[in-house]
C-alpha positions as a Markdown table, in Angstrom:
| # | Residue | x | y | z |
|---|---|---|---|---|
| 1 | Met | -63.8 | 69.1 | -10.6 |
| 2 | Lys | -65.6 | 65.9 | -11.6 |
| 3 | Ala | -63.0 | 65.2 | -14.3 |
| 4 | Thr | -60.2 | 65.6 | -11.7 |
| 5 | Ile | -61.8 | 63.1 | -9.4 |
| 6 | Ile | -62.4 | 60.6 | -12.2 |
| 7 | Phe | -58.7 | 61.1 | -13.3 |
| 8 | Ala | -57.4 | 60.5 | -9.8 |
| 9 | Ile | -59.4 | 57.3 | -9.5 |
| 10 | Leu | -58.3 | 56.0 | -12.9 |
| 11 | Phe | -54.7 | 57.0 | -12.3 |
| 12 | Leu | -54.6 | 55.2 | -9.0 |
| 13 | Val | -56.3 | 52.1 | -10.3 |
| 14 | Ser | -54.2 | 52.0 | -13.5 |
| 15 | Val | -50.9 | 52.2 | -11.6 |
| 16 | Gly | -51.9 | 50.2 | -8.6 |
| 17 | Ser | -51.0 | 46.8 | -10.1 |
| 18 | Val | -47.9 | 48.1 | -11.8 |
| 19 | Ala | -46.7 | 49.8 | -8.6 |
| 20 | Asp | -46.6 | 46.4 | -6.9 |
| 21 | Asp | -43.7 | 45.6 | -9.2 |
| 22 | Ile | -41.5 | 48.0 | -7.3 |
| 23 | Ser | -40.1 | 46.6 | -4.1 |
| 24 | Ala | -40.9 | 48.3 | -0.8 |
| 25 | Glu | -37.2 | 49.0 | -0.5 |
| 26 | Asp | -37.0 | 50.7 | -3.9 |
| 27 | Lys | -40.2 | 52.7 | -3.0 |
| 28 | Ala | -38.5 | 53.9 | 0.2 |
| 29 | Lys | -35.3 | 54.7 | -1.7 |
| 30 | Ala | -37.2 | 56.8 | -4.3 |
| 31 | Gln | -39.1 | 58.7 | -1.5 |
| 32 | Leu | -35.8 | 59.3 | 0.3 |
| 33 | Thr | -34.3 | 60.6 | -2.9 |
| 34 | Leu | -37.0 | 63.2 | -3.2 |
| 35 | Ala | -36.6 | 64.3 | 0.4 |
| 36 | Gln | -32.9 | 64.6 | 0.0 |
| 37 | Trp | -33.3 | 66.5 | -3.3 |
| 38 | Met | -35.6 | 69.0 | -1.8 |
| 39 | Lys | -33.5 | 69.5 | 1.4 |
| 40 | Ala | -30.4 | 70.1 | -0.7 |
| 41 | Arg | -32.1 | 72.9 | -2.6 |
| 42 | Ala | -34.0 | 74.5 | 0.3 |
| 43 | Asp | -33.1 | 77.4 | 2.4 |
| 44 | Asp | -33.2 | 77.4 | 6.2 |
| 45 | Thr | -37.1 | 77.7 | 6.2 |
| 46 | Gly | -37.5 | 74.7 | 3.8 |
| 47 | Arg | -38.4 | 76.9 | 0.9 |
| 48 | Phe | -37.0 | 75.9 | -2.5 |
| 49 | Val | -37.3 | 77.6 | -5.9 |
| 50 | Phe | -38.6 | 76.0 | -9.1 |
| 51 | Val | -40.2 | 76.9 | -12.4 |
| 52 | Asp | -44.0 | 76.6 | -12.4 |
| 53 | Arg | -44.8 | 75.0 | -15.8 |
| 54 | Gln | -48.3 | 76.6 | -16.0 |
| 55 | Ser | -47.1 | 80.2 | -15.5 |
| 56 | Asn | -43.4 | 79.6 | -16.6 |
| 57 | Glu | -42.4 | 81.7 | -13.7 |
| 58 | Leu | -39.9 | 81.2 | -10.9 |
| 59 | Val | -41.8 | 80.3 | -7.8 |
| 60 | Gly | -40.9 | 79.5 | -4.2 |
| 61 | Gly | -42.6 | 76.7 | -2.3 |
| 62 | Tyr | -42.6 | 74.1 | 0.4 |
| 63 | Ser | -43.0 | 70.3 | 0.3 |
| 64 | Ala | -46.6 | 69.5 | 1.2 |
| 65 | Asn | -46.6 | 65.7 | 1.1 |
| 66 | Val | -44.8 | 63.4 | 3.5 |
| 67 | His | -45.6 | 60.2 | 1.6 |
| 68 | Pro | -45.5 | 60.9 | -2.1 |
| 69 | Met | -47.0 | 58.4 | -4.5 |
| 70 | Ile | -44.6 | 56.1 | -6.4 |
| 71 | Val | -45.6 | 55.5 | -10.0 |
| 72 | Pro | -43.6 | 53.3 | -12.3 |
| 73 | Tyr | -42.8 | 54.8 | -15.7 |
| 74 | Lys | -40.6 | 52.6 | -17.9 |
| 75 | Asp | -37.2 | 51.0 | -18.1 |
| 76 | Gly | -37.0 | 51.1 | -14.3 |
| 77 | Ala | -37.7 | 54.8 | -14.0 |
| 78 | Val | -40.3 | 55.9 | -11.5 |
| 79 | Phe | -42.2 | 59.1 | -10.9 |
| 80 | Val | -42.3 | 60.3 | -7.3 |
| 81 | Cys | -45.6 | 62.3 | -7.3 |
| 82 | Ser | -46.1 | 64.8 | -4.6 |
| 83 | Glu | -47.5 | 68.3 | -3.9 |
| 84 | Val | -45.9 | 71.7 | -3.1 |
| 85 | Val | -47.5 | 74.7 | -1.4 |
| 86 | Thr | -46.4 | 77.9 | -3.1 |
| 87 | Glu | -45.5 | 81.0 | -1.2 |
| 88 | Lys | -49.0 | 82.3 | -2.2 |
| 89 | Gly | -50.6 | 79.3 | -0.5 |
| 90 | Asp | -51.6 | 77.4 | -3.7 |
| 91 | Arg | -51.2 | 73.6 | -3.7 |
| 92 | Ile | -49.7 | 72.4 | -7.0 |
| 93 | Thr | -48.5 | 69.0 | -8.3 |
| 94 | Ala | -44.9 | 68.2 | -8.1 |
| 95 | Asp | -43.7 | 65.2 | -10.1 |
| 96 | Phe | -40.1 | 64.0 | -10.0 |
| 97 | Leu | -38.8 | 61.4 | -12.5 |
| 98 | Thr | -36.2 | 59.3 | -10.9 |
| 99 | Val | -33.9 | 56.6 | -12.2 |
| 100 | Lys | -31.9 | 54.0 | -10.4 |
| 101 | Val | -28.2 | 54.6 | -10.4 |
| 102 | Gly | -26.3 | 51.8 | -8.7 |
| 103 | Asp | -28.2 | 51.1 | -5.5 |
| 104 | Lys | -30.0 | 54.4 | -5.2 |
| 105 | Tyr | -32.3 | 56.7 | -7.2 |
| 106 | Glu | -31.5 | 60.1 | -8.7 |
| 107 | Val | -33.9 | 62.9 | -9.8 |
| 108 | Val | -33.5 | 63.4 | -13.5 |
| 109 | Glu | -36.5 | 65.6 | -14.3 |
| 110 | Val | -38.8 | 67.8 | -12.3 |
| 111 | Ile | -42.3 | 68.6 | -13.6 |
| 112 | Met | -44.0 | 71.3 | -11.4 |
| 113 | Asn | -47.7 | 72.1 | -11.9 |
| 114 | Asn | -48.1 | 70.1 | -15.1 |
| 115 | Arg | -49.6 | 66.7 | -14.3 |
| 116 | Ala | -51.0 | 66.7 | -17.9 |
| 117 | Ser | -47.5 | 66.3 | -19.1 |
| 118 | Val | -46.9 | 63.3 | -16.8 |
| 119 | Lys | -50.2 | 61.7 | -17.9 |
| 120 | Lys | -49.2 | 62.2 | -21.6 |
| 121 | Met | -45.8 | 60.6 | -20.9 |
| 122 | Met | -47.6 | 57.6 | -19.4 |
| 123 | Gly | -49.9 | 57.2 | -22.4 |
| 124 | Met | -53.0 | 58.3 | -20.4 |
| 125 | Glu | -53.9 | 61.2 | -22.8 |
């Protein structure tokens, strides 16, 4: 638990200054991309299906974060970091790598329940 809290603080501090390089408009576009992506894949109840990268099983879940964190990656790509509540009630991390295509963002990779992979990509491990 202590390590998780320390990571969260370091993660937020380390990306805080970099995140300022993304305009407010682009942050909003990246968040909107995530909302649209989830809605397009959800059923009438808001449930969508994904692969949980810890269990490598197909899982159903619901968006749990209205304002996901925007984290710059590289070459203009950004992670939209959020959470999902599974059908079993577990909260897991949901990280969406987005790239700018024209004037909007597109989801190109989805990393569910594997924040360690995101940290490794960002050179934090």
